[in-house]
Chimera marker file (.cmm) of the C-alpha trace (Angstrom):
<marker_set name="trace">
<marker id="1" x="64.554" y="-86.431" z="0.280" r="1" g="1" b="0" radius="0.5"/>
<marker id="2" x="63.401" y="-82.901" z="-0.691" r="1" g="1" b="0" radius="0.5"/>
<marker id="3" x="62.670" y="-80.224" z="1.866" r="1" g="1" b="0" radius="0.5"/>
<marker id="4" x="64.628" y="-81.905" z="4.605" r="1" g="1" b="0" radius="0.5"/>
<marker id="5" x="62.038" y="-84.658" z="5.190" r="1" g="1" b="0" radius="0.5"/>
<marker id="6" x="64.272" y="-87.400" z="6.429" r="1" g="1" b="0" radius="0.5"/>
<marker id="7" x="62.115" y="-90.166" z="7.822" r="1" g="1" b="0" radius="0.5"/>
<marker id="8" x="63.374" y="-93.735" z="8.045" r="1" g="1" b="0" radius="0.5"/>
<marker id="9" x="63.529" y="-95.544" z="4.722" r="1" g="1" b="0" radius="0.5"/>
<marker id="10" x="60.275" y="-97.394" z="5.442" r="1" g="1" b="0" radius="0.5"/>
<marker id="11" x="58.443" y="-94.018" z="5.742" r="1" g="1" b="0" radius="0.5"/>
<marker id="12" x="60.036" y="-92.191" z="2.818" r="1" g="1" b="0" radius="0.5"/>
<marker id="13" x="57.626" y="-93.766" z="0.356" r="1" g="1" b="0" radius="0.5"/>
<marker id="14" x="54.889" y="-91.599" z="2.000" r="1" g="1" b="0" radius="0.5"/>
<marker id="15" x="56.271" y="-88.452" z="0.330" r="1" g="1" b="0" radius="0.5"/>
<marker id="16" x="56.993" y="-87.439" z="-3.294" r="1" g="1" b="0" radius="0.5"/>
<marker id="17" x="60.273" y="-85.799" z="-4.447" r="1" g="1" b="0" radius="0.5"/>
<marker id="18" x="58.891" y="-82.320" z="-3.521" r="1" g="1" b="0" radius="0.5"/>
<marker id="19" x="58.027" y="-83.349" z="0.102" r="1" g="1" b="0" radius="0.5"/>
<marker id="20" x="54.285" y="-83.654" z="-0.364" r="1" g="1" b="0" radius="0.5"/>
<marker id="21" x="52.483" y="-86.591" z="1.174" r="1" g="1" b="0" radius="0.5"/>
<marker id="22" x="51.273" y="-89.082" z="-1.468" r="1" g="1" b="0" radius="0.5"/>
<marker id="23" x="48.163" y="-90.262" z="0.330" r="1" g="1" b="0" radius="0.5"/>
<marker id="24" x="46.459" y="-87.655" z="2.661" r="1" g="1" b="0" radius="0.5"/>
<marker id="25" x="44.789" y="-90.522" z="4.541" r="1" g="1" b="0" radius="0.5"/>
<marker id="26" x="48.224" y="-91.485" z="5.953" r="1" g="1" b="0" radius="0.5"/>
<marker id="27" x="48.570" y="-88.029" z="7.589" r="1" g="1" b="0" radius="0.5"/>
<marker id="28" x="48.258" y="-87.484" z="11.325" r="1" g="1" b="0" radius="0.5"/>
<marker id="29" x="49.032" y="-84.742" z="13.833" r="1" g="1" b="0" radius="0.5"/>
<marker id="30" x="52.435" y="-86.266" z="14.745" r="1" g="1" b="0" radius="0.5"/>
<marker id="31" x="53.400" y="-86.276" z="11.082" r="1" g="1" b="0" radius="0.5"/>
<marker id="32" x="52.354" y="-82.594" z="10.819" r="1" g="1" b="0" radius="0.5"/>
<marker id="33" x="54.581" y="-81.732" z="13.832" r="1" g="1" b="0" radius="0.5"/>
<marker id="34" x="57.485" y="-83.670" z="12.173" r="1" g="1" b="0" radius="0.5"/>
<marker id="35" x="57.023" y="-81.890" z="8.860" r="1" g="1" b="0" radius="0.5"/>
<marker id="36" x="56.797" y="-78.475" z="10.557" r="1" g="1" b="0" radius="0.5"/>
<marker id="37" x="60.085" y="-79.087" z="12.446" r="1" g="1" b="0" radius="0.5"/>
<marker id="38" x="61.897" y="-80.282" z="9.333" r="1" g="1" b="0" radius="0.5"/>
<marker id="39" x="60.552" y="-77.276" z="7.330" r="1" g="1" b="0" radius="0.5"/>
<marker id="40" x="61.792" y="-74.863" z="10.013" r="1" g="1" b="0" radius="0.5"/>
<marker id="41" x="58.365" y="-73.795" z="11.205" r="1" g="1" b="0" radius="0.5"/>
<marker id="42" x="58.777" y="-75.110" z="14.732" r="1" g="1" b="0" radius="0.5"/>
<marker id="43" x="56.070" y="-76.100" z="17.180" r="1" g="1" b="0" radius="0.5"/>
<marker id="44" x="52.590" y="-75.778" z="15.807" r="1" g="1" b="0" radius="0.5"/>
<marker id="45" x="50.247" y="-73.411" z="17.693" r="1" g="1" b="0" radius="0.5"/>
<marker id="46" x="46.497" y="-73.191" z="17.821" r="1" g="1" b="0" radius="0.5"/>
<marker id="47" x="46.617" y="-70.615" z="14.954" r="1" g="1" b="0" radius="0.5"/>
<marker id="48" x="48.633" y="-73.038" z="12.808" r="1" g="1" b="0" radius="0.5"/>
<marker id="49" x="46.091" y="-75.781" z="13.524" r="1" g="1" b="0" radius="0.5"/>
<marker id="50" x="43.249" y="-73.529" z="12.462" r="1" g="1" b="0" radius="0.5"/>
<marker id="51" x="44.864" y="-73.037" z="9.091" r="1" g="1" b="0" radius="0.5"/>
<marker id="52" x="45.853" y="-76.727" z="8.727" r="1" g="1" b="0" radius="0.5"/>
<marker id="53" x="42.362" y="-77.893" z="9.544" r="1" g="1" b="0" radius="0.5"/>
<marker id="54" x="40.827" y="-75.493" z="7.069" r="1" g="1" b="0" radius="0.5"/>
<marker id="55" x="43.251" y="-76.463" z="4.267" r="1" g="1" b="0" radius="0.5"/>
<marker id="56" x="42.529" y="-80.133" z="4.769" r="1" g="1" b="0" radius="0.5"/>
<marker id="57" x="38.753" y="-79.629" z="5.021" r="1" g="1" b="0" radius="0.5"/>
<marker id="58" x="38.690" y="-77.426" z="1.905" r="1" g="1" b="0" radius="0.5"/>
<marker id="59" x="40.912" y="-79.644" z="-0.191" r="1" g="1" b="0" radius="0.5"/>
<marker id="60" x="39.257" y="-82.979" z="0.830" r="1" g="1" b="0" radius="0.5"/>
<marker id="61" x="35.836" y="-81.557" z="0.093" r="1" g="1" b="0" radius="0.5"/>
<marker id="62" x="36.578" y="-79.528" z="-3.063" r="1" g="1" b="0" radius="0.5"/>
<marker id="63" x="39.870" y="-80.967" z="-4.395" r="1" g="1" b="0" radius="0.5"/>
<marker id="64" x="41.091" y="-77.409" z="-4.948" r="1" g="1" b="0" radius="0.5"/>
<marker id="65" x="43.533" y="-75.046" z="-3.321" r="1" g="1" b="0" radius="0.5"/>
<marker id="66" x="41.771" y="-72.164" z="-1.503" r="1" g="1" b="0" radius="0.5"/>
<marker id="67" x="42.926" y="-68.549" z="-1.886" r="1" g="1" b="0" radius="0.5"/>
<marker id="68" x="45.244" y="-67.985" z="1.081" r="1" g="1" b="0" radius="0.5"/>
<marker id="69" x="43.685" y="-64.658" z="2.007" r="1" g="1" b="0" radius="0.5"/>
<marker id="70" x="40.350" y="-66.531" z="2.198" r="1" g="1" b="0" radius="0.5"/>
<marker id="71" x="41.961" y="-69.084" z="4.548" r="1" g="1" b="0" radius="0.5"/>
<marker id="72" x="42.928" y="-66.332" z="6.925" r="1" g="1" b="0" radius="0.5"/>
<marker id="73" x="39.450" y="-64.682" z="6.765" r="1" g="1" b="0" radius="0.5"/>
<marker id="74" x="37.704" y="-67.962" z="7.383" r="1" g="1" b="0" radius="0.5"/>
<marker id="75" x="39.934" y="-68.823" z="10.306" r="1" g="1" b="0" radius="0.5"/>
<marker id="76" x="39.526" y="-65.260" z="11.741" r="1" g="1" b="0" radius="0.5"/>
<marker id="77" x="43.171" y="-64.303" z="11.527" r="1" g="1" b="0" radius="0.5"/>
<marker id="78" x="45.361" y="-61.587" z="10.069" r="1" g="1" b="0" radius="0.5"/>
<marker id="79" x="45.079" y="-61.376" z="6.212" r="1" g="1" b="0" radius="0.5"/>
<marker id="80" x="48.703" y="-62.588" z="5.967" r="1" g="1" b="0" radius="0.5"/>
<marker id="81" x="48.331" y="-65.382" z="8.513" r="1" g="1" b="0" radius="0.5"/>
<marker id="82" x="49.574" y="-68.190" z="6.232" r="1" g="1" b="0" radius="0.5"/>
<marker id="83" x="52.882" y="-66.485" z="5.417" r="1" g="1" b="0" radius="0.5"/>
<marker id="84" x="53.177" y="-65.202" z="9.029" r="1" g="1" b="0" radius="0.5"/>
<marker id="85" x="52.758" y="-68.690" z="10.378" r="1" g="1" b="0" radius="0.5"/>
<marker id="86" x="54.397" y="-70.845" z="7.737" r="1" g="1" b="0" radius="0.5"/>
<marker id="87" x="56.861" y="-68.476" z="6.067" r="1" g="1" b="0" radius="0.5"/>
<marker id="88" x="56.969" y="-67.049" z="2.595" r="1" g="1" b="0" radius="0.5"/>
<marker id="89" x="56.727" y="-70.468" z="0.949" r="1" g="1" b="0" radius="0.5"/>
<marker id="90" x="53.030" y="-71.210" z="1.267" r="1" g="1" b="0" radius="0.5"/>
<marker id="91" x="53.709" y="-74.765" z="0.022" r="1" g="1" b="0" radius="0.5"/>
<marker id="92" x="54.967" y="-75.466" z="3.575" r="1" g="1" b="0" radius="0.5"/>
<marker id="93" x="51.493" y="-74.980" z="4.893" r="1" g="1" b="0" radius="0.5"/>
<marker id="94" x="50.203" y="-77.400" z="2.313" r="1" g="1" b="0" radius="0.5"/>
<marker id="95" x="52.848" y="-79.993" z="3.222" r="1" g="1" b="0" radius="0.5"/>
<marker id="96" x="52.278" y="-79.670" z="6.945" r="1" g="1" b="0" radius="0.5"/>
<marker id="97" x="48.536" y="-80.127" z="6.305" r="1" g="1" b="0" radius="0.5"/>
<marker id="98" x="49.336" y="-83.503" z="4.719" r="1" g="1" b="0" radius="0.5"/>
<marker id="99" x="47.988" y="-82.671" z="1.270" r="1" g="1" b="0" radius="0.5"/>
<marker id="100" x="49.238" y="-84.089" z="-1.975" r="1" g="1" b="0" radius="0.5"/>
<marker id="101" x="51.328" y="-82.311" z="-4.559" r="1" g="1" b="0" radius="0.5"/>
<marker id="102" x="49.028" y="-79.734" z="-6.056" r="1" g="1" b="0" radius="0.5"/>
<marker id="103" x="50.886" y="-79.783" z="-9.449" r="1" g="1" b="0" radius="0.5"/>
<marker id="104" x="53.203" y="-77.367" z="-11.130" r="1" g="1" b="0" radius="0.5"/>
<marker id="105" x="50.590" y="-74.823" z="-12.157" r="1" g="1" b="0" radius="0.5"/>
<marker id="106" x="49.121" y="-74.611" z="-8.656" r="1" g="1" b="0" radius="0.5"/>
<marker id="107" x="52.606" y="-74.445" z="-6.984" r="1" g="1" b="0" radius="0.5"/>
<marker id="108" x="53.476" y="-71.508" z="-9.150" r="1" g="1" b="0" radius="0.5"/>
<marker id="109" x="50.857" y="-69.286" z="-7.498" r="1" g="1" b="0" radius="0.5"/>
<marker id="110" x="51.133" y="-70.777" z="-3.990" r="1" g="1" b="0" radius="0.5"/>
<link id1="1" id2="2" r="1" g="1" b="0" radius="0.2"/>
<link id1="2" id2="3" r="1" g="1" b="0" radius="0.2"/>
<link id1="3" id2="4" r="1" g="1" b="0" radius="0.2"/>
<link id1="4" id2="5" r="1" g="1" b="0" radius="0.2"/>
<link id1="5" id2="6" r="1" g="1" b="0" radius="0.2"/>
<link id1="6" id2="7" r="1" g="1" b="0" radius="0.2"/>
<link id1="7" id2="8" r="1" g="1" b="0" radius="0.2"/>
<link id1="8" id2="9" r="1" g="1" b="0" radius="0.2"/>
<link id1="9" id2="10" r="1" g="1" b="0" radius="0.2"/>
<link id1="10" id2="11" r="1" g="1" b="0" radius="0.2"/>
<link id1="11" id2="12" r="1" g="1" b="0" radius="0.2"/>
<link id1="12" id2="13" r="1" g="1" b="0" radius="0.2"/>
<link id1="13" id2="14" r="1" g="1" b="0" radius="0.2"/>
<link id1="14" id2="15" r="1" g="1" b="0" radius="0.2"/>
<link id1="15" id2="16" r="1" g="1" b="0" radius="0.2"/>
<link id1="16" id2="17" r="1" g="1" b="0" radius="0.2"/>
<link id1="17" id2="18" r="1" g="1" b="0" radius="0.2"/>
<link id1="18" id2="19" r="1" g="1" b="0" radius="0.2"/>
<link id1="19" id2="20" r="1" g="1" b="0" radius="0.2"/>
<link id1="20" id2="21" r="1" g="1" b="0" radius="0.2"/>
<link id1="21" id2="22" r="1" g="1" b="0" radius="0.2"/>
<link id1="22" id2="23" r="1" g="1" b="0" radius="0.2"/>
<link id1="23" id2="24" r="1" g="1" b="0" radius="0.2"/>
<link id1="24" id2="25" r="1" g="1" b="0" radius="0.2"/>
<link id1="25" id2="26" r="1" g="1" b="0" radius="0.2"/>
<link id1="26" id2="27" r="1" g="1" b="0" radius="0.2"/>
<link id1="27" id2="28" r="1" g="1" b="0" radius="0.2"/>
<link id1="28" id2="29" r="1" g="1" b="0" radius="0.2"/>
<link id1="29" id2="30" r="1" g="1" b="0" radius="0.2"/>
<link id1="30" id2="31" r="1" g="1" b="0" radius="0.2"/>
<link id1="31" id2="32" r="1" g="1" b="0" radius="0.2"/>
<link id1="32" id2="33" r="1" g="1" b="0" radius="0.2"/>
<link id1="33" id2="34" r="1" g="1" b="0" radius="0.2"/>
<link id1="34" id2="35" r="1" g="1" b="0" radius="0.2"/>
<link id1="35" id2="36" r="1" g="1" b="0" radius="0.2"/>
<link id1="36" id2="37" r="1" g="1" b="0" radius="0.2"/>
<link id1="37" id2="38" r="1" g="1" b="0" radius="0.2"/>
<link id1="38" id2="39" r="1" g="1" b="0" radius="0.2"/>
<link id1="39" id2="40" r="1" g="1" b="0" radius="0.2"/>
<link id1="40" id2="41" r="1" g="1" b="0" radius="0.2"/>
<link id1="41" id2="42" r="1" g="1" b="0" radius="0.2"/>
<link id1="42" id2="43" r="1" g="1" b="0" radius="0.2"/>
<link id1="43" id2="44" r="1" g="1" b="0" radius="0.2"/>
<link id1="44" id2="45" r="1" g="1" b="0" radius="0.2"/>
<link id1="45" id2="46" r="1" g="1" b="0" radius="0.2"/>
<link id1="46" id2="47" r="1" g="1" b="0" radius="0.2"/>
<link id1="47" id2="48" r="1" g="1" b="0" radius="0.2"/>
<link id1="48" id2="49" r="1" g="1" b="0" radius="0.2"/>
<link id1="49" id2="50" r="1" g="1" b="0" radius="0.2"/>
<link id1="50" id2="51" r="1" g="1" b="0" radius="0.2"/>
<link id1="51" id2="52" r="1" g="1" b="0" radius="0.2"/>
<link id1="52" id2="53" r="1" g="1" b="0" radius="0.2"/>
<link id1="53" id2="54" r="1" g="1" b="0" radius="0.2"/>
<link id1="54" id2="55" r="1" g="1" b="0" radius="0.2"/>
<link id1="55" id2="56" r="1" g="1" b="0" radius="0.2"/>
<link id1="56" id2="57" r="1" g="1" b="0" radius="0.2"/>
<link id1="57" id2="58" r="1" g="1" b="0" radius="0.2"/>
<link id1="58" id2="59" r="1" g="1" b="0" radius="0.2"/>
<link id1="59" id2="60" r="1" g="1" b="0" radius="0.2"/>
<link id1="60" id2="61" r="1" g="1" b="0" radius="0.2"/>
<link id1="61" id2="62" r="1" g="1" b="0" radius="0.2"/>
<link id1="62" id2="63" r="1" g="1" b="0" radius="0.2"/>
<link id1="63" id2="64" r="1" g="1" b="0" radius="0.2"/>
<link id1="64" id2="65" r="1" g="1" b="0" radius="0.2"/>
<link id1="65" id2="66" r="1" g="1" b="0" radius="0.2"/>
<link id1="66" id2="67" r="1" g="1" b="0" radius="0.2"/>
<link id1="67" id2="68" r="1" g="1" b="0" radius="0.2"/>
<link id1="68" id2="69" r="1" g="1" b="0" radius="0.2"/>
<link id1="69" id2="70" r="1" g="1" b="0" radius="0.2"/>
<link id1="70" id2="71" r="1" g="1" b="0" radius="0.2"/>
<link id1="71" id2="72" r="1" g="1" b="0" radius="0.2"/>
<link id1="72" id2="73" r="1" g="1" b="0" radius="0.2"/>
<link id1="73" id2="74" r="1" g="1" b="0" radius="0.2"/>
<link id1="74" id2="75" r="1" g="1" b="0" radius="0.2"/>
<link id1="75" id2="76" r="1" g="1" b="0" radius="0.2"/>
<link id1="76" id2="77" r="1" g="1" b="0" radius="0.2"/>
<link id1="77" id2="78" r="1" g="1" b="0" radius="0.2"/>
<link id1="78" id2="79" r="1" g="1" b="0" radius="0.2"/>
<link id1="79" id2="80" r="1" g="1" b="0" radius="0.2"/>
<link id1="80" id2="81" r="1" g="1" b="0" radius="0.2"/>
<link id1="81" id2="82" r="1" g="1" b="0" radius="0.2"/>
<link id1="82" id2="83" r="1" g="1" b="0" radius="0.2"/>
<link id1="83" id2="84" r="1" g="1" b="0" radius="0.2"/>
<link id1="84" id2="85" r="1" g="1" b="0" radius="0.2"/>
<link id1="85" id2="86" r="1" g="1" b="0" radius="0.2"/>
<link id1="86" id2="87" r="1" g="1" b="0" radius="0.2"/>
<link id1="87" id2="88" r="1" g="1" b="0" radius="0.2"/>
<link id1="88" id2="89" r="1" g="1" b="0" radius="0.2"/>
<link id1="89" id2="90" r="1" g="1" b="0" radius="0.2"/>
<link id1="90" id2="91" r="1" g="1" b="0" radius="0.2"/>
<link id1="91" id2="92" r="1" g="1" b="0" radius="0.2"/>
<link id1="92" id2="93" r="1" g="1" b="0" radius="0.2"/>
<link id1="93" id2="94" r="1" g="1" b="0" radius="0.2"/>
<link id1="94" id2="95" r="1" g="1" b="0" radius="0.2"/>
<link id1="95" id2="96" r="1" g="1" b="0" radius="0.2"/>
<link id1="96" id2="97" r="1" g="1" b="0" radius="0.2"/>
<link id1="97" id2="98" r="1" g="1" b="0" radius="0.2"/>
<link id1="98" id2="99" r="1" g="1" b="0" radius="0.2"/>
<link id1="99" id2="100" r="1" g="1" b="0" radius="0.2"/>
<link id1="100" id2="101" r="1" g="1" b="0" radius="0.2"/>
<link id1="101" id2="102" r="1" g="1" b="0" radius="0.2"/>
<link id1="102" id2="103" r="1" g="1" b="0" radius="0.2"/>
<link id1="103" id2="104" r="1" g="1" b="0" radius="0.2"/>
<link id1="104" id2="105" r="1" g="1" b="0" radius="0.2"/>
<link id1="105" id2="106" r="1" g="1" b="0" radius="0.2"/>
<link id1="106" id2="107" r="1" g="1" b="0" radius="0.2"/>
<link id1="107" id2="108" r="1" g="1" b="0" radius="0.2"/>
<link id1="108" id2="109" r="1" g="1" b="0" radius="0.2"/>
<link id1="109" id2="110" r="1" g="1" b="0" radius="0.2"/>
</marker_set>
């Protein structure tokens, strides 16, 4: 499966080919830890969780991707907090937050 997500076969149907969860309601904190480890992020800290919680809240309420600098401002962190915490590929933060594939156009500016 893409992005190193190697869950047992019974769990693989939870993710699409790009490693995004298909149904955000199936997400939980253990799954977030698992995705973070497989994406090379490591153990999630309180700062990670502030970003994850905001991403989920924003998406589930508005069905849009927030501007990442806004995420950092709202969570009272450094303006580059998302890339500092999740790496240069911002899509990792989206995957760890258990959110569905945002589509090709959105992925292009993530």
